[in-house]
C-alpha positions as CSV (number, residue, x, y, z in Angstrom):
1,X,-23.3,100.2,39.2
2,X,-22.5,99.8,35.5
3,X,-25.3,101.0,33.2
4,X,-25.5,97.7,31.3
5,X,-26.1,95.7,34.6
6,X,-29.2,97.8,35.3
7,X,-30.5,97.1,31.8
8,X,-29.6,93.4,32.1
9,X,-31.5,93.2,35.4
10,X,-34.6,94.9,33.9
11,X,-34.5,92.5,30.9
12,X,-34.2,89.5,33.2
13,X,-37.1,90.6,35.3
14,X,-39.3,91.0,32.2
15,X,-38.2,87.6,30.9
16,X,-38.4,85.5,34.1
17,X,-38.4,81.8,33.8
18,X,-41.3,79.7,35.0
19,X,-39.3,78.6,38.1
20,X,-38.3,82.2,39.0
21,X,-41.9,83.2,38.8
22,X,-43.0,80.4,41.0
23,X,-40.5,81.3,43.7
24,X,-41.0,85.0,43.3
25,X,-44.7,84.6,44.0
26,X,-43.7,83.1,47.4
27,X,-41.1,85.6,48.2
28,X,-42.7,88.9,47.2
29,X,-44.7,91.1,49.5
30,X,-42.8,90.1,52.6
31,X,-44.4,86.7,52.8
32,X,-41.5,85.0,54.5
33,X,-40.7,86.3,58.0
34,X,-41.5,89.9,56.8
35,X,-38.3,89.9,54.7
36,X,-38.3,92.2,51.7
37,X,-36.9,90.4,48.6
38,X,-35.9,92.0,45.3
39,X,-35.5,90.0,42.1
40,X,-32.8,90.2,39.4
41,X,-30.9,92.8,41.5
42,X,-27.4,94.1,40.5
43,X,-24.8,93.6,43.3
44,X,-21.3,94.8,42.2
45,X,-20.6,93.1,38.9
46,X,-23.3,90.4,39.3
47,X,-27.1,90.2,38.9
48,X,-28.5,87.9,41.5
49,X,-31.8,86.1,41.1
50,X,-33.2,87.2,44.5
51,X,-31.8,89.2,47.4
52,X,-33.0,90.4,50.8
53,X,-30.6,93.2,51.7
54,X,-31.7,93.5,55.4
55,X,-30.9,89.8,55.9
56,X,-27.9,89.8,53.5
57,X,-29.4,86.7,51.9
58,X,-29.1,85.9,48.2
59,X,-31.1,83.1,46.5
60,X,-29.9,81.7,43.2
61,X,-31.9,79.3,41.0
62,X,-29.8,77.0,38.9
63,X,-30.9,75.3,35.7
64,X,-29.0,72.8,33.5
65,X,-26.5,75.4,32.3
66,X,-25.1,75.6,35.9
67,X,-23.9,72.0,35.8
68,X,-21.1,73.2,33.5
69,X,-20.6,76.5,35.4
70,X,-19.9,75.1,38.9
71,X,-16.5,76.7,39.2
72,X,-17.8,80.1,38.1
73,X,-20.7,79.8,40.5
74,X,-18.4,78.9,43.3
75,X,-16.2,82.0,42.6
76,X,-19.2,84.2,42.4
77,X,-20.6,82.8,45.7
78,X,-17.2,83.3,47.4
79,X,-17.1,87.0,46.2
80,X,-20.6,87.6,47.5
81,X,-19.9,85.8,50.7
82,X,-16.9,88.0,51.2
83,X,-19.3,91.0,51.1
84,X,-21.2,89.4,54.0
85,X,-24.0,87.7,52.0
86,X,-25.3,84.2,52.6
87,X,-25.9,82.6,49.2
88,X,-28.5,79.8,48.9
89,X,-28.5,77.8,45.6
90,X,-31.4,75.6,44.5
91,X,-31.8,73.6,41.4
92,X,-34.9,74.4,39.3
93,X,-36.2,70.9,39.9
94,X,-36.0,71.4,43.7
95,X,-38.4,74.4,43.4
96,X,-40.7,72.4,41.1
97,X,-40.7,69.2,43.1
98,X,-40.3,70.4,46.7
99,X,-41.3,74.1,47.0
100,X,-42.3,73.7,50.6
101,X,-38.9,72.4,51.5
102,X,-37.1,75.2,49.6
103,X,-39.3,77.8,51.3
104,X,-38.5,76.3,54.7
105,X,-34.8,76.6,54.1
106,X,-35.3,80.2,53.1
107,X,-37.5,80.9,56.1
108,X,-34.9,79.5,58.5
109,X,-32.3,81.8,57.1
110,X,-34.6,84.8,57.5
111,X,-35.1,84.2,61.3
């Protein structure tokens, strides 16, 4: 794993967005189906928002900047899927407006 990705992940954890913090508070400590999630985790050349290695599940939160980066996100998702991961993407407003629904989608993927 490249050195700069580890530093980047650490910086991202220290500077989490409000939405990341909201979701992290629901994912941490094995609260969903006993699954252990990590946040801002390097995987190959990417840093993913949240990952459960045992379930091969990645959760990405998308803010407004992702509206312009859809092709890059699709390529990234394809590369991670090729490594056996399922990638779930949620818009920030989905977490803010429907946290229960977001958590239910995640829970079902952890079964």
